[in-house]
C-alpha positions in Angstrom: 16.1 8.9 13.1 12.7 7.8 14.4 12.2 4.0 14.6 8.9 2.2 14.2 7.7 -1.4 14.7 7.4 -3.5 11.6 3.9 -5.0 11.6 3.4 -7.0 14.8 6.9 -8.2 14.8 9.7 -7.6 17.3 11.7 -5.7 14.6 12.2 -2.0 15.1 13.1 -0.3 11.9 14.0 3.2 10.8 11.1 5.3 9.6 12.9 5.5 6.3 14.0 2.4 4.3 17.0 2.4 1.9 16.0 1.0 -1.5 18.6 -0.7 -3.6 17.1 -1.3 -7.1 19.7 0.8 -8.9 22.7 -1.1 -7.4 24.5 -3.0 -10.1 23.3 -0.9 -13.1 23.0 2.8 -12.4 25.0 2.6 -9.1 28.3 0.8 -8.8 29.2 -1.5 -6.0 31.4 1.2 -4.4 28.5 3.6 -4.6 26.2 1.1 -3.0 28.7 0.5 -0.2 28.9 4.3 0.5 25.1 4.5 0.5 24.7 1.7 3.1 27.3 3.2 5.4 25.9 6.7 5.1 22.4 5.3 5.9 23.6 3.5 9.0 25.5 6.6 10.2 22.1 8.5 9.8 20.2 5.9 11.8 18.6 4.2 8.8 18.9 0.4 9.5 16.3 -1.0 7.0 17.4 -2.1 3.5 15.0 -3.5 0.8 16.1 -5.5 -2.2 14.8 -8.3 -4.4 16.1 -11.3 -6.3 15.0 -9.5 -9.5 17.0 -6.4 -8.9 18.6 -4.3 -10.3 16.2 -2.5 -12.6 16.9 0.0 -15.4 17.2 -2.4 -17.1 15.7 -5.4 -15.3 16.6 -8.6 -17.2 17.9 -12.1 -16.7 21.5 -11.0 -17.1 21.3 -8.5 -14.2 19.1 -10.5 -11.9 20.7 -11.1 -8.5 23.4 -8.5 -8.9 21.9 -6.2 -6.2 21.7 -9.0 -3.6 25.3 -9.9 -4.5 26.5 -6.4 -3.8 24.8 -6.3 -0.4 26.3 -9.7 0.4 29.7 -8.4 -0.6 29.2 -5.5 1.8 28.3 -7.9 4.7 31.4 -10.0 3.9 33.7 -7.0 3.8 32.4 -5.3 6.9 30.9 -8.0 9.2 28.0 -5.6 10.0 25.1 -7.9 9.1 23.6 -7.5 12.6 23.2 -3.8 12.1 20.8 -4.2 9.2 17.1 -5.2 9.0 17.2 -6.9 5.6 14.2 -7.4 3.3 14.1 -9.1 -0.1 11.5 -10.6 -2.4 10.7 -13.6 -4.6 9.7 -12.9 -8.2 6.4 -14.2 -9.4 4.7 -15.3 -12.6 6.3 -14.2 -15.8 9.7 -13.7 -14.2 12.9 -14.3 -16.2 14.8 -15.9 -13.3 13.0 -19.3 -13.3 11.6 -19.2 -16.8 8.4 -17.5 -15.8 7.4 -19.9 -13.0 4.7 -18.6 -10.7 5.2 -18.4 -6.9 4.8 -21.8 -5.3 6.3 -23.8 -2.4 8.9 -25.1 -4.8 10.0 -21.8 -6.2 10.0 -20.1 -2.8 12.4 -22.6 -1.4 14.7 -22.3 -4.5 14.5 -18.5 -4.3 15.3 -18.3 -0.6 18.3 -20.5 -1.0 19.5 -18.4 -3.9 19.0 -15.1 -2.0 20.8 -16.4 1.1 23.8 -17.4 -1.0 24.0 -14.1 -2.8 23.4 -12.0 0.3 26.0 -14.1 2.2 23.7 -14.3 5.3 22.0 -17.1 7.2 18.7 -15.4 7.6 16.4 -12.9 5.8 14.5 -10.6 8.2 11.5 -9.9 5.9 10.7 -12.1 2.9 8.1 -10.6 0.5 6.1 -11.9 -2.4 7.0 -9.5 -5.2 3.6 -9.7 -6.9 0.5 -11.9 -6.7 0.1 -15.0 -9.0 -3.4 -13.9 -9.8 -2.3 -10.5 -11.1 -2.5 -7.0 -9.6 -4.0 -3.6 -10.2 -0.7 -2.0 -9.6 1.6 -0.5 -12.2 -1.1 1.5 -13.9 -3.3 -1.6 -14.4 -5.9 0.0 -12.1 -7.5 1.8 -15.1 -8.6 -1.5 -16.8 -8.4 -3.9 -13.8 -10.6 -7.0 -14.4 -10.7 -9.6 -11.5 -13.6 -11.6 -13.1 -11.3 -14.4 -14.4 -9.8 -15.1 -11.0 -10.6 -18.5 -9.4 -11.1 -18.2 -5.7 -10.5 -21.9 -4.9 -7.3 -21.9 -6.9 -6.1 -18.7 -5.1 -6.9 -20.2 -1.7 -5.0 -23.5 -2.5 -2.0 -21.4 -3.7 -2.0 -19.4 -0.5 -2.1 -22.5 1.6 0.8 -24.0 -0.4 2.9 -20.9 -0.1 2.2 -20.4 3.6 3.2 -24.0 4.3 6.6 -23.4 2.6 7.1 -20.1 4.4 6.2 -21.7 7.7 8.9 -24.4 7.1 11.5 -21.7 6.2 10.6 -19.7 9.4 11.0 -22.9 11.5 14.4 -23.6 9.9 15.5 -20.1 10.8 16.1 -19.0 7.2 13.5 -16.2 7.3 12.1 -14.3 10.2 8.9 -12.6 8.9 6.9 -12.4 5.7 5.2 -9.7 3.7 3.5 -8.9 0.4 4.0 -6.5 -2.5 1.7 -5.1 -5.1 -1.3 -6.5 -3.2 -4.9 -5.6 -2.7 -7.1 -5.3 0.4 -8.9 -8.6 -0.4 -5.7 -10.4 -1.1 -4.1 -9.3 2.1 -7.1 -10.2 4.2 -7.2 -13.7 2.6 -3.5 -14.2 3.4 -4.2 -13.1 7.0 -7.3 -15.3 7.4 -5.6 -18.4 5.9 -2.5 -17.9 8.1 -4.7 -17.7 11.2 -6.5 -20.9 10.2 -3.3 -22.8 9.5 -1.4 -21.4 12.5 1.2 -20.1 10.1 3.2 -16.9 9.8 1.2 -13.7 9.2 1.9 -11.1 6.5 3.4 -8.1 8.3 3.8 -5.6 5.5 2.7 -4.6 2.0 5.1 -3.0 -0.4 3.0 -0.9 -2.8 3.6 2.2 -4.7 2.6 5.3 -2.7 3.4 9.0 -3.1 1.7 12.4 -3.4 1.0 11.5 -7.0 -0.1 7.9 -6.5 -2.6 7.4 -3.6 -4.4 4.2 -4.4 -3.6 3.0 -0.9 -5.6 5.7 0.9 -8.9 4.0 1.5 -9.4 0.3 1.9 -5.8 -0.6 2.3 -5.2 2.2 4.7 -8.1 0.9 6.9 -6.6 -2.6 6.8 -3.1 -1.3 7.7 -4.4 0.5 10.7 -6.7 -2.3 12.1 -4.4 -5.3 11.2 -1.1 -3.6 12.0 0.2 -4.1 8.4 3.1 -1.7 7.6 3.0 -0.1 4.2 6.5 -0.1 2.7 5.9 2.7 0.2 7.9 2.4 -3.0 8.5 5.3 -5.3 7.6 7.9 -2.6 9.2 10.6 -4.8 7.1 9.5 -7.8 10.1 8.1 -9.7 11.7 11.5 -9.4 8.8 13.7 -10.6 8.5 15.2 -7.1 12.2 16.3 -7.0 11.5 18.8 -9.8 14.3 17.5 -11.9 12.1 16.8 -14.9 10.2 20.1 -15.0 10.3 22.0 -18.2 11.1 18.8 -20.2 14.5 18.3 -18.6 16.0 14.9 -18.8 19.2 14.7 -16.6 21.9 12.3 -17.9 21.7 8.9 -16.1 18.2 9.6 -14.7 15.4 7.0 -14.9 13.7 9.0 -17.7 16.9 8.9 -19.8 16.7 5.1 -19.7 12.9 4.7 -19.7 11.2 7.7 -21.3 7.7 6.5 -20.4 8.7 6.1 -16.7 7.0 2.7 -16.4 3.7 4.1 -17.7 3.8 7.2 -15.4 4.6 9.7 -18.1 1.4 11.6 -19.0 0.3 15.0 -20.3 -0.8 15.9 -16.7 2.1 14.7 -14.5 4.5 17.6 -14.8 1.7 20.1 -14.1 0.6 18.2 -11.1 4.1 17.8 -9.8 4.5 21.5 -10.1 1.6 22.1 -7.8 3.4 20.2 -5.0 6.7 21.9 -5.9 4.9 25.2 -5.4 3.5 24.1 -2.0 7.0 23.2 -0.9 8.3 26.6 -2.0 5.5 28.4 -0.3 6.4 26.9 3.0 10.1 27.2 2.5 10.6 23.4 2.3 12.7 21.2 0.1 10.2 19.2 -2.1 12.1 15.9 -1.6 12.0 16.3 2.2 8.3 17.3 2.1 7.3 14.3 0.0 9.0 11.8 2.3 7.8 13.5 5.5 4.3 13.5 4.2 4.5 9.7 3.8 5.8 9.3 7.3 2.9 11.3 8.7 0.1 9.3 7.2 -2.6 8.1 9.6 -1.6 4.4 9.1 1.8 2.8 9.5 3.9 3.9 6.5 7.7 3.4 5.9 8.8 5.1 2.6 11.5 3.3 0.6 13.8 5.9 -1.0 16.4 5.3 -3.6 19.5 7.3 -4.7 21.7 6.9 -7.7 24.5 9.1 -6.4 25.8 10.1 -3.0 24.8 13.7 -3.6 21.2 12.5 -3.9 21.7 10.3 -0.8 23.0 13.2 1.3 20.2 15.4 0.2 17.6 12.9 1.4 19.3 12.2 4.7 19.4 16.0 5.4 15.6 16.0 5.7 15.2 12.7 7.6 13.7 14.3 10.8 11.3 16.8 9.1 7.8 17.0 10.6 5.2 18.9 8.5 3.0 21.5 10.0 -0.8 21.3 9.6 -0.8 24.2 7.2 1.4 22.2 4.8 -0.8 19.2 5.2 -3.9 21.3 4.5 -2.4 22.6 1.2 -1.4 19.1 0.2 -5.0 17.8 0.8 -6.4 20.6 -1.3 -4.0 19.9 -4.1 -4.9 16.2 -4.1 -8.6 17.0 -4.4 -8.0 19.3 -7.3 -5.4 17.1 -9.1 -6.0 13.4 -8.3 -4.1 10.5 -9.9 -2.0 12.1 -12.7 -1.0 8.7 -13.9 
């Protein structure tokens, strides 16, 4: 398994990151333990979670269960030092702290809670799950309106949060920090303010990215390259559309679609047809579509680490089987042509 540097840190992480958002609802604790151990055996040392997980459903009753499962695995095995661990603080509108936005106060409370649930002394990468000012992610790009943002308030918020994060780094409770669901402007502001304050810099952005969702490809891609910001690409299999399991109107039992028929706003009259284009490319080149989709992310011309998730061990083993695939230029050419002909199906 190839390893890459996370941002400008000293952390070397696997090119693939194990996602955990189904652990505690769709995936049992024993299933999660098996996934962690299979990942480590395959050379995957990077795990991403969040205080808000699990999802499907994501609610106040379930919040924190995923971190607890990971903590239980650490306690059972004593293998904490084999894992690069990332988690996140939930932002405005969350159900964990009655909708409070991210601030110095909520970050400290959130970190202490995560450390307890994870049964660890330190979080390797601590991320802001979404910006206080809002985001164009989650299909909000179609009607995104930044005109009500207040720049002065945003800067004051960033200074407040970076001060708290700087203290937590100094205390040894977190090592590095990152963003999620952020924009190019927001990321550059975080970097600029951190430089002025002498505080910790944002090392990563966890945004949605896949063959079907390529909002990251221009401004953020340039930022990633020039500022050494790693993209942690969530939903690299387009919430399962790129596996082919939903083609023909299929709805496998226990799948995300069986729980959320609108797929978080991704269901559309175009999506299955566009997914089929990529399934056909994989078939043309004798590739598994799951392996092709993940390998494509890994070969982007900016630092990208796809976060994959698996509900079952069969899915897990399937993904691991393609972990070292490198796509030939002919495949990349066909993918580029497909994207030009079928952009943004949701």
